[in-house]
C-alpha positions in Angstrom: -107.0 76.9 -0.1 -108.8 79.5 -2.6 -109.0 78.2 -5.9 -108.5 80.7 -9.1 -111.6 82.9 -10.1 -113.8 81.7 -13.1 -114.3 85.2 -14.2 -111.7 84.4 -17.1 -111.2 81.1 -19.3 -107.9 79.2 -18.5 -105.9 76.9 -20.2 -103.4 76.2 -17.6 -102.8 76.7 -13.8 -100.2 75.9 -11.5 -99.0 76.5 -7.9 -96.4 79.3 -7.4 -93.5 79.0 -4.4 -95.8 80.5 -1.9 -98.8 78.5 -2.4 -100.8 80.4 -4.1 -102.1 79.7 -7.7 -101.0 81.5 -11.4 -103.3 81.1 -13.7 -102.6 80.8 -17.4 -105.5 82.5 -19.5 -106.8 80.5 -23.0 -107.1 84.0 -24.4 -103.2 84.3 -23.9 -102.5 80.5 -24.7 -104.1 80.7 -27.7 -101.9 83.9 -29.3 -98.9 82.7 -28.0 -99.5 79.4 -30.0 -100.4 81.3 -32.7 -97.6 83.8 -32.8 -94.8 81.0 -32.5 -96.2 78.2 -34.6 -96.6 80.6 -37.7 -92.9 81.9 -37.1 -91.6 78.6 -36.8 -93.7 77.3 -40.1 -92.2 81.0 -42.1 -89.4 79.2 -43.4 -91.7 76.7 -46.0 -93.8 79.7 -46.2 -96.5 77.7 -43.9 -96.9 80.3 -41.5 -100.6 81.3 -42.2 -101.6 77.7 -41.6 -99.5 77.1 -38.3 -101.0 80.4 -37.2 -104.3 79.2 -37.2 -104.0 75.9 -36.6 -102.3 77.5 -33.1 -105.1 80.4 -32.8 -107.7 77.3 -32.9 -106.1 74.2 -31.2 -107.4 74.6 -27.7 -110.9 75.8 -28.7 -112.5 73.0 -26.9 -110.9 73.9 -23.7 -114.0 77.0 -23.7 -116.1 74.2 -23.2 -117.6 74.1 -19.5 -117.1 70.7 -18.9 -113.2 71.6 -19.5 -113.3 74.5 -17.3 -114.9 72.7 -14.7 -112.6 70.0 -14.8 -109.7 72.3 -14.8 -110.7 73.7 -11.7 -111.9 71.2 -9.6 -110.0 70.4 -6.4 -108.5 67.4 -7.6 -106.8 69.6 -10.2 -104.7 71.3 -7.4 -103.5 68.7 -5.2 -100.0 68.0 -7.3 -98.2 71.3 -8.0 -98.6 70.4 -12.3 -102.3 70.9 -13.3 -101.7 70.6 -16.2 -100.0 67.3 -15.8 -102.8 65.7 -13.8 -105.5 66.7 -15.9 -103.9 64.9 -19.4 -102.6 62.1 -17.6 -106.3 61.5 -16.1 -108.2 58.8 -17.5 -111.3 61.3 -17.3 -109.9 64.0 -19.1 -112.2 65.9 -21.3 -111.8 66.0 -25.3 -110.5 69.7 -26.4 -109.3 69.2 -29.3 -112.4 67.9 -31.3 -114.2 71.1 -31.1 -111.4 73.0 -33.1 -110.9 70.4 -35.7 -114.7 70.7 -36.4 -114.5 74.3 -36.4 -112.0 74.3 -39.1 -114.4 71.9 -41.5 -117.0 74.2 -40.8 -115.4 77.7 -41.3 -113.4 76.6 -44.3 -115.0 74.1 -45.3 -112.5 71.4 -48.2 -109.4 73.1 -46.8 -110.7 73.0 -42.7 -109.5 69.6 -43.4 -106.1 70.0 -43.7 -105.7 71.8 -40.5 -108.5 69.4 -38.9 -105.8 66.8 -39.2 -103.3 69.0 -36.4 -105.7 70.2 -34.1 -107.3 66.8 -33.5 -103.8 65.2 -33.2 -102.0 67.8 -30.9 -102.2 65.9 -27.8 -102.7 61.9 -29.2 -100.7 62.5 -32.5 -101.9 62.7 -36.5 -104.8 60.5 -37.0 -106.0 57.9 -39.9 -108.5 59.5 -42.4 -110.6 56.6 -42.4 -112.6 54.3 -39.5 -111.6 51.2 -41.2 -107.7 50.7 -39.1 -108.6 53.3 -36.3 -112.6 53.3 -35.3 -113.4 56.1 -32.9 -109.7 57.8 -33.4 -110.3 58.5 -37.0 -110.8 62.0 -38.3 -113.5 60.7 -40.4 -115.8 59.5 -37.3 -114.1 62.2 -35.0 -115.6 65.5 -37.7 -118.9 63.7 -37.2 -119.1 64.5 -33.4 -121.1 67.7 -33.6 -121.2 68.2 -29.6 -118.0 69.3 -29.1 -118.5 72.2 -31.4 -122.2 73.1 -29.7 -120.5 72.8 -26.3 -118.8 76.2 -26.9 -119.7 79.6 -25.7 -119.3 81.2 -28.6 -120.9 84.5 -27.6 -117.7 84.9 -24.8 -114.7 83.6 -27.0 -112.9 86.4 -28.7 -114.2 87.1 -32.2 -110.2 87.6 -33.1 -109.9 84.2 -32.3 -113.0 82.9 -34.0 -113.0 85.3 -36.8 -109.4 86.1 -38.1 -108.7 88.6 -40.2 -106.1 86.4 -42.8 -107.1 83.1 -43.7 -104.6 80.7 -45.3 -103.8 81.1 -49.1 -100.5 78.9 -49.1 -100.7 76.1 -50.9 -98.9 73.0 -49.9 -95.4 72.1 -51.1 -94.7 69.3 -53.5 -98.4 68.8 -54.4 -100.2 65.4 -53.9 -97.4 63.6 -53.4 -95.6 66.4 -50.8 -98.9 66.6 -48.7 -98.8 64.2 -45.8 -95.0 65.7 -44.9 -96.0 69.2 -45.3 -99.3 68.8 -43.2 -96.6 66.7 -40.7 -94.2 69.8 -40.7 -97.2 72.1 -39.9 -97.9 69.9 -37.1 -94.6 69.8 -35.6 -95.1 73.7 -35.6 -98.0 73.8 -33.5 -97.0 70.9 -31.2 -94.0 72.8 -30.6 -95.3 75.8 -29.9 -97.6 74.2 -27.9 -95.3 72.9 -25.6 -92.9 75.8 -25.7 -96.0 78.5 -24.5 -97.0 76.1 -21.9 -93.7 75.8 -20.6 -93.0 79.1 -20.2 -95.6 79.6 -17.8 -95.1 75.9 -16.1 -91.0 75.8 -15.5 -89.8 79.6 -16.5 -86.3 78.4 -15.9 -86.6 74.9 -18.4 -87.7 77.6 -21.2 -84.6 80.4 -20.2 -82.0 77.6 -20.5 -83.2 76.9 -24.2 -82.0 80.2 -25.2 -77.8 79.0 -24.1 -76.8 77.5 -27.4 -74.0 79.5 -29.4 -74.1 80.4 -33.1 -72.5 78.2 -35.9 -69.8 80.9 -36.8 -67.9 80.6 -33.0 -68.8 76.8 -33.5 -67.0 76.7 -36.9 -63.9 79.0 -34.9 -63.6 76.0 -32.4 -63.5 73.4 -35.2 -60.6 74.9 -37.2 -59.1 75.4 -34.1 -59.2 72.2 -33.2 -58.1 70.9 -36.7 -55.2 73.1 -36.8 -54.3 71.5 -33.4 -54.8 68.0 -34.8 -52.8 68.0 -37.8 -49.9 70.2 -36.4 -49.5 67.0 -34.0 -50.1 64.3 -36.7 -47.6 62.5 -38.3 -46.3 63.3 -42.1 -46.6 59.8 -43.0 -48.8 59.9 -46.7 -52.2 58.7 -44.9 -52.4 61.8 -42.9 -51.1 63.8 -46.3 -54.7 62.1 -47.9 -56.8 63.1 -45.5 -55.9 66.5 -45.3 -56.7 66.7 -49.2 -59.7 64.9 -48.0 -60.6 67.9 -45.7 -59.6 70.6 -48.4 -62.2 69.1 -51.2 -64.7 69.0 -48.4 -63.7 72.7 -47.6 -64.0 73.6 -51.7 -67.3 72.1 -52.5 -69.3 73.4 -49.3 -69.7 76.7 -51.2 -71.9 74.9 -54.0 -75.6 75.1 -54.7 -77.2 73.1 -51.3 -78.5 69.7 -52.5 -77.5 66.3 -52.6 -73.8 65.5 -52.3 -71.8 62.3 -51.5 -68.4 62.1 -49.7 -67.6 58.3 -50.8 -63.9 57.7 -48.7 -62.6 54.4 -47.8 -62.6 54.1 -44.4 -59.7 55.5 -42.1 -60.0 58.4 -44.7 -61.3 61.0 -41.9 -64.5 60.9 -43.3 -66.3 62.1 -40.0 -64.3 65.3 -39.5 -64.1 66.1 -42.9 -68.2 65.9 -43.0 -68.4 68.3 -40.5 -66.0 70.4 -42.3 -68.5 70.5 -45.4 -71.4 70.9 -42.9 -70.4 73.6 -41.0 -68.6 75.5 -43.8 -71.7 74.9 -46.3 -74.5 75.9 -43.4 -72.8 79.2 -42.9 -72.4 79.5 -46.7 -75.8 79.3 -47.6 -77.5 80.4 -44.1 -78.8 77.2 -42.4 -79.7 76.7 -38.9 -78.4 73.5 -38.0 -76.3 70.3 -38.8 -77.7 66.6 -37.9 -75.3 64.0 -38.0 -77.2 60.8 -38.6 -75.5 57.8 -37.9 -77.0 53.9 -38.4 -76.5 51.8 -35.1 -78.1 52.9 -31.7 -74.4 51.6 -30.3 -71.6 53.3 -31.8 -73.3 56.7 -31.7 -71.3 57.6 -28.4 -68.4 57.7 -30.4 -69.3 60.4 -32.9 -71.0 62.4 -30.4 -68.1 62.2 -27.9 -65.8 63.5 -30.6 -67.9 66.4 -31.3 -68.5 67.2 -27.5 -65.0 67.3 -27.7 -64.9 70.0 -30.0 -68.5 72.2 -29.5 -69.0 71.4 -25.8 -72.6 71.3 -24.7 -73.8 72.7 -27.9 -74.3 68.4 -29.0 -77.3 66.9 -28.4 -77.3 63.3 -28.5 -80.7 61.4 -29.4 -82.0 58.8 -30.3 -84.6 55.9 -29.7 -84.0 54.0 -26.8 -85.7 56.1 -24.7 -87.6 58.3 -26.1 -91.0 59.0 -24.3 -93.2 57.1 -27.1 -94.5 55.3 -24.9 -96.5 55.7 -21.4 -96.2 59.2 -22.9 -97.5 62.4 -20.6 -97.1 66.0 -20.4 -94.2 65.8 -18.5 -92.9 63.2 -21.2 -93.3 65.3 -24.0 -91.6 68.2 -22.0 -88.8 66.0 -21.8 -88.4 65.3 -25.5 -86.3 66.3 -27.8 -87.2 69.4 -30.4 -83.7 69.4 -31.8 -83.2 73.5 -30.9 -79.6 72.6 -30.7 -77.2 73.7 -33.7 -75.2 70.1 -33.9 -77.6 66.7 -33.5 -76.2 63.7 -33.1 -78.7 61.1 -34.2 -79.6 57.7 -35.3 -81.5 56.7 -38.8 -84.2 55.1 -36.5 -84.8 58.5 -34.8 -84.6 60.3 -37.8 -86.8 58.7 -40.5 -89.2 57.1 -38.3 -89.8 60.6 -36.9 -90.2 61.5 -40.9 -93.3 59.1 -40.7 -94.2 59.4 -37.4 -98.0 60.1 -35.9 -96.7 61.0 -32.3 -96.6 64.6 -30.9 -93.0 63.5 -29.0 -91.5 62.1 -32.3 -93.2 64.6 -34.6 -91.8 67.8 -32.1 -88.5 68.1 -33.7 -89.7 68.0 -37.2 -89.8 71.7 -38.5 -86.2 71.9 -36.9 -84.8 69.7 -40.1 -85.7 72.7 -42.5 -82.7 74.5 -43.4 -80.2 72.3 -42.1 -77.5 70.4 -43.6 -77.7 66.5 -42.4 -75.3 64.6 -42.9 -76.1 60.2 -43.3 -73.1 58.5 -41.8 -72.6 55.0 -43.4 -75.3 55.3 -45.9 -75.0 51.8 -47.2 -77.1 51.2 -44.1 -80.6 52.3 -45.0 -82.5 49.0 -45.1 -83.6 48.1 -48.3 -87.2 47.5 -47.6 -87.8 51.1 -46.6 -85.4 52.8 -49.5 -88.5 54.1 -51.8 -90.1 56.1 -49.1 -86.7 57.3 -48.0 -85.4 58.4 -50.9 -88.6 60.2 -51.9 -88.7 62.0 -48.0 -85.2 62.8 -49.1 -86.1 64.2 -52.3 -88.9 66.6 -50.8 -86.7 67.7 -48.3 -84.1 68.9 -50.7 -86.5 70.5 -53.1 -89.2 72.4 -50.6 -87.3 72.9 -47.3 -83.7 73.6 -47.7 -82.4 70.7 -46.6 -78.9 69.6 -47.8 -78.4 66.1 -47.7 -74.5 64.8 -47.7 -74.2 60.7 -48.0 -70.8 59.6 -46.1 -69.1 56.2 -46.6 -66.9 54.1 -47.9 -69.0 51.8 -49.4 -71.3 54.0 -51.2 -74.8 52.8 -52.4 -76.3 53.0 -56.5 -79.2 55.4 -55.1 -79.9 56.5 -58.3 -82.9 55.6 -60.5 -83.1 51.9 -61.8 -85.5 49.7 -63.4 -86.0 46.4 -61.1 -87.6 43.7 -63.1 -91.5 42.6 -62.3 -91.5 46.0 -60.0 -92.1 49.8 -60.4 -89.3 51.4 -60.7 -87.3 52.7 -58.0 -87.3 56.6 -58.5 -84.1 57.1 -55.9 -81.6 60.0 -56.0 -80.6 62.1 -59.0 -78.4 65.4 -59.3 -76.2 63.7 -56.7 -72.6 65.7 -56.2 -69.4 63.6 -55.5 -67.1 65.6 -53.4 -63.9 63.9 -54.1 -62.3 64.6 -57.3 -61.3 60.9 -58.1 -62.5 58.2 -56.4 -60.9 55.2 -58.2 -57.6 57.0 -57.7 -58.4 57.9 -53.9 -59.1 53.8 -53.2 -55.9 53.0 -54.7 -53.8 55.6 -52.7 -55.7 54.6 -49.6 -55.0 50.7 -50.3 -53.7 49.0 -46.7 -55.0 45.7 -46.6 -55.2 42.7 -48.4 -58.0 40.5 -48.3 -58.0 36.9 -47.9 -60.6 34.8 -48.7 -61.7 30.7 -48.1 -61.0 28.7 -51.3 -64.2 26.9 -49.8 -66.9 29.8 -49.2 -69.6 26.9 -48.5 -67.4 25.1 -45.6 -67.8 26.2 -42.4 -64.8 26.4 -39.8 -65.2 25.2 -36.0 -65.0 27.7 -33.4 -62.4 25.9 -31.3 -60.3 25.8 -34.3 -61.1 29.2 -35.0 -60.4 30.4 -31.5 -56.9 28.7 -31.8 -56.4 30.5 -34.8 -56.9 34.1 -33.1 -55.0 33.1 -30.0 -52.0 33.0 -32.1 -51.6 36.3 -32.6 -50.8 39.4 -29.9 -53.2 41.8 -31.6 -56.0 40.8 -33.5 -59.5 41.6 -33.5 -62.5 39.1 -34.8 -66.0 40.3 -36.0 -68.8 37.9 -36.1 -73.0 38.2 -37.2 -74.6 37.4 -34.0 -74.3 38.3 -30.3 -74.1 34.8 -29.2 -71.2 33.9 -31.7 -69.5 36.8 -29.9 -70.2 35.1 -26.1 -69.0 31.8 -27.1 -66.5 32.9 -28.9 -65.3 34.8 -26.3 -65.4 32.3 -23.4 -63.0 30.1 -25.9 -60.4 33.0 -25.8 -56.8 33.7 -23.4 -58.3 35.6 -20.8 -57.7 39.2 -20.7 -59.9 38.9 -24.4 -61.8 41.5 -24.8 -65.6 41.6 -25.9 -67.7 44.1 -27.7 -71.7 43.2 -28.0 -74.8 45.8 -28.2 -75.7 43.6 -25.3 -73.3 45.8 -22.8 -74.8 49.3 -22.5 -73.2 52.7 -24.0 -71.0 53.6 -21.0 -69.6 50.4 -20.8 -68.9 49.3 -24.4 -67.2 53.2 -24.5 -64.5 52.2 -21.6 -63.8 49.1 -23.1 -62.8 50.9 -27.0 -61.0 53.5 -25.0 -59.4 50.6 -23.1 -58.4 48.6 -26.8 -57.2 52.3 -27.7 -55.2 52.3 -25.1 -53.6 48.8 -25.3 -53.3 49.8 -29.0 -51.6 53.1 -28.9 -48.7 51.4 -26.1 -48.2 48.3 -28.3 -49.2 45.7 -25.7 -51.0 42.8 -27.0 -54.9 42.7 -27.5 -57.2 40.1 -28.5 -61.0 41.6 -29.2 -64.0 39.6 -29.9 -66.9 41.8 -31.5 -70.1 42.1 -33.0 -70.8 44.2 -36.0 -71.3 47.2 -34.0 -67.5 48.1 -34.4 -67.5 48.2 -38.4 -69.1 52.1 -38.2 -67.4 55.0 -36.6 -65.6 53.1 -33.6 -61.6 53.6 -34.7 -59.8 51.2 -34.2 -56.7 49.9 -36.0 -55.6 46.1 -35.8 -52.7 44.7 -38.0 -54.8 41.4 -38.1 -58.7 40.8 -38.5 -61.0 38.2 -39.1 -64.0 39.0 -40.2 -66.8 36.2 -40.6 -68.2 35.5 -44.3 -71.4 38.9 -44.5 -72.5 41.5 -47.1 -69.3 42.9 -49.2 -70.2 46.4 -47.1 -69.9 44.2 -43.5 -66.5 42.7 -44.8 -64.9 46.7 -46.4 -65.8 48.2 -42.9 -64.3 45.7 -40.8 -61.5 46.2 -43.0 -61.4 49.7 -42.1 -60.8 48.6 -38.7 -57.5 46.9 -40.2 -54.1 49.3 -40.6 -55.9 52.2 -40.2 -52.9 54.4 -40.7 -51.1 52.7 -42.7 -48.0 52.2 -40.4 -47.4 48.5 -41.1 -44.5 47.9 -43.6 -46.9 46.0 -45.5 -50.3 45.0 -45.9 -52.1 45.0 -43.5 -54.4 41.3 -43.2 -58.2 40.6 -43.1 -59.5 37.0 -43.6 -62.8 36.3 -44.3 -64.0 33.1 -43.0 -67.0 30.8 -42.4 -68.8 30.9 -39.4 -70.1 27.6 -38.2 -73.5 29.6 -37.8 -75.4 31.2 -40.2 -76.2 34.8 -40.7 -79.8 35.7 -39.5 -82.4 35.1 -42.1 -82.9 38.0 -44.1 -81.2 41.0 -44.9 -77.9 39.8 -43.7 -78.5 36.3 -45.2 -79.1 37.8 -48.3 -75.7 40.0 -48.5 -73.7 37.1 -47.4 -74.7 34.9 -50.1 -74.7 37.8 -52.7 -71.1 38.4 -51.2 -70.5 34.5 -52.0 -71.7 34.9 -56.0 -69.2 38.0 -56.5 -66.1 36.4 -54.8 -66.4 33.6 -56.6 -63.2 33.5 -59.3 -63.5 37.8 -58.6 -60.2 38.9 -60.2 -60.5 42.6 -59.3 -59.8 44.4 -55.9 -62.9 43.3 -53.7 -62.8 46.6 -51.9 -62.9 48.4 -55.1 -65.4 50.8 -55.6 -67.2 49.5 -58.7 -66.9 45.7 -56.8 -69.0 47.1 -54.1 -71.6 49.2 -56.3 -72.0 45.9 -58.2 -72.6 44.1 -54.5 -75.5 47.0 -54.0 -76.8 46.9 -57.5 -77.3 42.8 -56.5 -78.9 43.8 -53.0 -81.6 46.0 -54.4 -82.9 44.4 -57.4 -82.9 40.8 -55.3 -85.2 42.8 -52.8 -88.7 41.4 -52.2 -89.6 45.4 -52.0 -87.9 48.8 -51.8 -91.4 49.4 -50.1 -92.4 46.6 -48.2 -95.2 48.0 -46.3 -96.7 50.0 -49.4 -95.6 53.7 -47.4 -95.5 55.8 -50.6 -99.2 54.5 -51.5 -100.6 54.9 -48.2 -99.6 58.9 -48.0 -100.0 59.6 -51.6 -103.0 57.2 -53.0 -105.8 59.7 -51.5 -103.8 63.0 -51.0 -105.4 65.1 -53.4 -108.9 64.2 -51.5 -107.0 64.6 -47.9 -107.4 61.2 -47.5 -104.3 60.3 -45.6 -103.1 57.3 -43.2 -100.6 59.1 -40.7 -101.4 56.3 -38.0 -101.1 53.6 -39.8 -98.0 54.8 -41.6 -96.1 55.5 -38.6 -97.0 51.9 -37.2 -95.5 50.3 -40.5 -92.3 52.5 -41.4 -90.1 50.8 -38.2 -87.1 50.5 -39.1 -86.4 48.0 -36.8 -88.6 46.0 -35.2 -90.7 46.6 -31.6 -89.8 43.4 -31.2 -86.7 44.6 -29.0 -87.5 46.4 -25.1 -85.2 48.8 -23.6 -83.9 48.3 -19.9 -81.7 50.5 -17.7 -78.8 48.4 -16.2 -76.9 48.9 -13.5 -73.4 49.9 -14.3 -71.0 52.6 -13.0 -72.7 55.6 -12.0 -76.2 54.4 -13.4 -77.6 53.8 -9.7 -77.8 57.5 -8.8 -79.4 58.0 -12.2 -82.0 55.8 -11.5 -83.4 56.4 -8.2 -83.3 59.9 -9.7 -86.1 58.9 -12.3 -87.5 57.0 -10.3 -88.2 60.2 -7.6 -88.6 63.3 -10.4 -89.7 61.3 -13.7 -88.4 61.9 -17.1 -86.6 64.9 -17.9 -84.5 65.8 -20.7 -81.2 66.3 -19.1 -82.0 62.9 -17.0 -83.0 60.7 -20.3 -80.2 61.7 -22.1 -77.6 60.7 -19.2 -79.7 57.2 -19.2 -79.0 56.6 -23.0 -75.9 55.8 -21.6 -77.0 52.9 -19.8 -80.2 51.5 -21.9 -79.5 47.9 -23.5 -81.9 46.5 -25.9 -83.3 42.8 -25.1 -85.4 40.4 -27.0 -89.0 40.1 -26.1 -88.8 36.2 -25.0 -85.9 37.4 -22.8 -87.5 40.8 -21.5 -90.8 38.3 -20.1 -88.7 36.0 -18.4 -86.7 38.9 -16.7 -89.9 40.1 -15.6 -91.3 37.1 -14.1 -88.1 36.6 -12.2 -88.0 40.0 -10.8 -85.0 41.0 -12.1 -86.4 44.3 -14.3 -89.3 46.4 -13.1 -91.2 49.3 -14.3 -89.0 52.6 -12.9 -91.3 54.7 -14.7 -94.2 54.6 -17.1 -93.0 52.8 -20.2 -89.5 52.2 -18.7 -87.6 49.3 -17.2 -84.3 48.8 -15.3 -82.5 46.6 -13.9 -83.2 44.9 -10.4 -80.2 43.9 -8.2 -76.4 43.3 -9.6 -77.0 39.9 -11.0 -77.8 40.6 -14.5 -75.1 42.8 -16.1 -71.6 41.5 -16.1 -68.8 43.7 -16.3 -67.2 41.7 -18.8 -70.0 40.7 -21.1 -72.8 43.0 -20.5 -76.5 41.6 -19.9 -75.6 37.6 -18.7 -79.0 36.0 -20.1 -80.0 31.8 -21.0 -80.0 30.1 -24.1 -79.8 31.9 -27.0 -79.7 35.7 -28.0 -81.2 37.6 -30.7 -79.0 38.3 -33.3 -77.6 42.4 -33.7 -79.6 44.0 -36.4 -78.0 46.1 -38.8 -79.8 49.3 -37.7 -79.5 49.8 -34.6 
């Protein structure tokens, strides 16, 4: 078979359906990426920088080494030569030349472009060689041989000598430089992937244009709400929900910035917050809505609600199957770039992406610009990362047109305050509360009475607790640990249901649907669950037991009790001291703070003031609100453009990398796993497989790998072997102690 001609310089090649070769000219690719990157960065006035980064990002492909490598016979043995090259251990370094050229051409300013160009495949690098050695930018800029290998006489003048050099200044000064560069990087890598995708897969590229606009989605939403309200019972609770909805629509006209929605559980926050987001986006020309949820384990319910209203215009994206591991060109093209009008994601995916270095994580960041971000259950922002999180929220709101809505029944105190013995917490200022009278609202929505044990230090045993639960035909018990849930479930009467994050999303959804069905038909239903039901899961039990935990968790558990206010009296929320301690760290500290607040308490335990007092104690007692000195790593040497991007990304982990994701065999997952094995990851396939993912601790993963119960179905992705590992009631079956649930997944 004849190879493509070498009369022109190539960026990529591929075979067509007839067996011939298609050529993607390098000049066309550079101009195309430059044009698109500039357009993507225009909303934050970074278009000149992004366009120039696009123009120079692949200068190294002009080298003879790269062109020879691209056109060797082994490169054409597969359909996708671009993937073959990038996935090979013998790939040619084509990113250093453009980075060095930027510094030669622009002096100190060129270093800003050098980060973007040098990292456009491997990710944003550290400046210093101390941590990452030869991968650091400081080291790579000394490798002048890559620049010397370029045939400058054959490179078009408009590429190496552009008419305009950037004059735009970074947003936010030195403190905002890292985020500004990361946004430019996002524009560059997304433009690079999209331009490549148009050449490699025209059908996939065309699919991206199918989303509807927010105006039509608001019409759908209004129709849904009108129908829902017309069918709802004329109860006091529903009247309050309608008023909350009214206030959200009214405040949507306010100027963009920071908002809070403080509503007791069961007040209809999910739909009310979406009403605010849609109306606000249209009033202020915002492009999309990003709904951020704390737990991976509950994202499917919220995404399901929105899909029932908006159809396929909703993208559900979380971190379980993010292609950071074993990343190659195909998995990067499969990664989300959040180009949908409504995105439902997790705290982990959203905030780790804002501090990431990898291309697959950073690619979507420019689509956060000019958006409305709803932070659902805002109280679950982790204290040890609170300072860098609030800093980036402030920057996004001030410079990138992002409106944030903090939605929760237990609103944390995020305003600036002094921390004894530490630097002051900068926090968030000028947050506008949507609800006109929150105290009156809490009083009106009081539907439960919380029963506190007389001795907060005396634990109960599981056998007596199980016997007590068994007396109720309808009861929900929430415990702190997965192993507690499994043990207690084993002591309960037959027919008791179980929920934990050791069950995949599809399994949990079916169990939750079964619970709701039994409740609606007034049938007996007993449930033992971990805390995954405490946020975003709409259940309504007359009696709820809650193992001693943080006051925020107790309040969320209370939201699953008498939720609709249909009981003649108040619902019962019974706090008990379990025989096992809460997991060490934040969960145990929160429980200890609750004990100190409950002792002699005369106020309403679930009142807004007591909850705020809980968060004041939690934040002040935290060892640090910036545990890994993230802000220092980003800003310490920013004036000299010396930023440790990769080190920050490694340190900013809302959950430890200790968990390993496996794909289980449940329901219809077998056919999806077979497809993954055959064709590899695609965006659509990975979205579907997220429903069958389970996170397990490392000890268990190592054991399962040794026994052959899991295997690598694709690079970095593991799947269950056979049918013994997964139980239809309990999820992943393990021996020994299970790692406790983590609040941020």
